[in-house]
N, C-alpha and C positions, 0 to 999 in steps of 0.2 A: 075625459078628461080627465087629465093632469089639477092639482089643486096646491095652493103651496100653502102654507105658516109661516107665520115669522112669526117666532119668538125673540123674544126679550130679551138680554142677559142679564144676566146673570150679575150680582153688587161683585160679589167674587173674580171673577171671574178668572183667566187669564187673559185675556182680549186689554190692547187699550184700544178707544178708536178715541183720532182727532188726531191736530198740529201739537195742540193745547193741550190732552191730555196724551201723549208720546213726549212730549217734550217735558212737560212737568214730570213726569215719570224721572230724564235722566238729568234738569235741573239743570236744564241748556235752555237760550233761547229758538224763539221756529228757524229763525235766520239757520240759528247751524243748524240745525236737526234739518231741513233742506239743501243744506251743506253737505253732511254729515252719510246726509239717505243716497245725496248722487257722485258725492268722489268715492264715498271711503266701504260702500257698497249698505250699507244699518240695513236689516232685514225690516223692510215697510211696504207698505202697496193696498193701494187704491180702489177700494170694492166699488161695485157698478154705483150705487149713489159716485160720489167721486170728492167720498170721507178716504182720508189716511187712516189705515191697521195695522197692526203687529199687536204680540206677543208678553207678557213679562219675558216671558224665558227665554223665546230669542232675545231679545235687546240684551234680559242677561247672559247670554249663551254669545252673542256678541263681543260683551262688551270685554267680555275674560277672552278671550279669543284672541284681543286686542293686546289686553295685555303681559309685555315680554318674561315676568314671569313664567306665566303663567300660560306659554308655547315652551317655555323648555320645559317644564315640569312636566304637558304633553309629550313633549319630541323626548323626555330618558322617559318617562312611562312602556309609550309604541316600541322604543329599540330592548328594555327589558322584558316589554311581550316578547317581542319578535325572537330573543337571544335566546328565550328558553318554551321554543316550538323543536 
């Protein structure tokens, strides 16, 4: 018989739980957060308890990828990389 152990996340964990925590991290309202999840693909999901969760690194990556200067820089980097091969 399998046993499951519940582990409390550490305080400095990369994981953010709940709409309140995620919206505070992004400094937006919860309604804006839900709209971004639905319309713009903000990487968040619900865990079996029904609580929303994501990680700081996923959010940071998502924010940077939506920045046109960052996208252009990544495109140029990829083109340079392809030319070098």
